[in-house]
C-alpha positions as CSV (number, residue, x, y, z in Angstrom):
1,M,-6.7,10.4,2.5
2,E,-6.0,11.2,6.2
3,T,-9.5,12.6,6.7
4,G,-11.6,10.6,4.3
5,T,-10.2,7.2,3.5
6,F,-7.9,6.0,6.3
7,P,-10.3,6.8,9.3
8,N,-12.7,4.2,7.8
9,R,-12.9,1.3,10.3
10,D,-13.3,-1.5,7.7
11,L,-10.2,-0.3,5.9
12,Q,-8.3,0.0,9.1
13,E,-9.3,-3.6,10.1
14,Y,-8.3,-4.9,6.7
15,I,-4.9,-3.3,6.7
16,E,-4.2,-4.4,10.3
17,K,-5.2,-8.0,9.4
18,Y,-3.1,-8.4,6.2
19,F,-0.4,-5.7,6.1
20,V,2.3,-3.9,8.0
21,P,1.6,-0.2,7.0
22,V,4.5,2.3,6.7
23,K,3.8,5.9,5.9
24,Y,6.5,8.2,4.3
25,V,6.0,12.0,4.3
26,S,7.0,14.1,1.3
27,G,10.1,16.2,2.1
28,I,10.8,14.6,5.5
29,D,11.3,11.1,3.9
30,S,12.8,12.2,0.6
31,E,15.4,9.4,0.8
32,Q,12.6,6.8,0.8
33,F,10.7,8.6,-2.0
34,S,13.9,8.2,-4.1
35,R,14.5,4.6,-3.0
36,Y,11.1,3.5,-4.2
37,G,10.8,5.8,-7.2
38,I,7.8,7.6,-5.8
39,T,6.7,10.3,-8.4
40,A,3.2,11.3,-7.0
41,T,1.3,11.2,-3.8
42,P,-0.6,9.4,-2.6
43,E,1.2,6.3,-3.9
44,F,0.6,2.9,-2.4
45,I,3.4,0.3,-2.7
46,V,3.1,-3.2,-1.5
47,L,6.3,-5.1,-0.8
48,D,6.7,-8.8,-0.1
49,A,8.5,-10.1,3.0
50,A,11.9,-9.8,1.1
51,G,11.2,-6.2,0.2
52,A,10.4,-6.8,-3.5
53,E,7.7,-4.6,-4.9
54,I,4.6,-6.6,-5.9
55,Y,2.0,-3.9,-6.4
56,R,1.8,-0.1,-6.9
57,K,-1.1,2.3,-7.3
58,I,-1.2,6.1,-7.4
59,G,-4.2,8.2,-6.4
60,Y,-6.9,8.7,-3.9
61,F,-9.4,5.9,-3.3
62,E,-12.6,5.6,-1.4
63,P,-12.2,3.0,1.4
64,S,-14.0,0.2,-0.4
65,L,-12.0,0.7,-3.6
66,L,-8.7,0.8,-1.7
67,I,-9.6,-2.5,0.0
68,E,-10.3,-3.9,-3.5
69,Q,-6.9,-2.7,-4.7
70,L,-5.1,-4.0,-1.6
71,E,-6.9,-7.4,-2.1
72,K,-5.4,-7.6,-5.6
73,A,-2.0,-7.0,-4.1
74,R,-2.5,-9.6,-1.4
75,K,-3.7,-12.2,-4.0
76,K,-0.6,-11.4,-6.1
77,A,1.6,-11.9,-3.1
78,V,0.0,-15.2,-2.3
79,R,0.4,-16.5,-5.9
80,K,4.0,-15.4,-5.9
81,L,4.6,-17.3,-2.6
82,I,2.9,-20.4,-4.0
83,H,5.0,-20.4,-7.2
84,N,8.3,-19.9,-5.5
């Protein structure tokens, strides 16, 4: 992910525009892995502003596919915000 997916400029711009990215590293951040129930890596978890999980995906993704997955998460967050 670090060498193939995340260096993609379109993906970086999309994430910067819509998300606050946080990266946890296996071993070093084991407390956070337990907190969020992370069972595999890479694992993407999208939280709302209150810290509630709204989306989770496991696996490697090409940049365009990851943008699609993150867009689904973003739309879900917007729907949740509208209905609350």
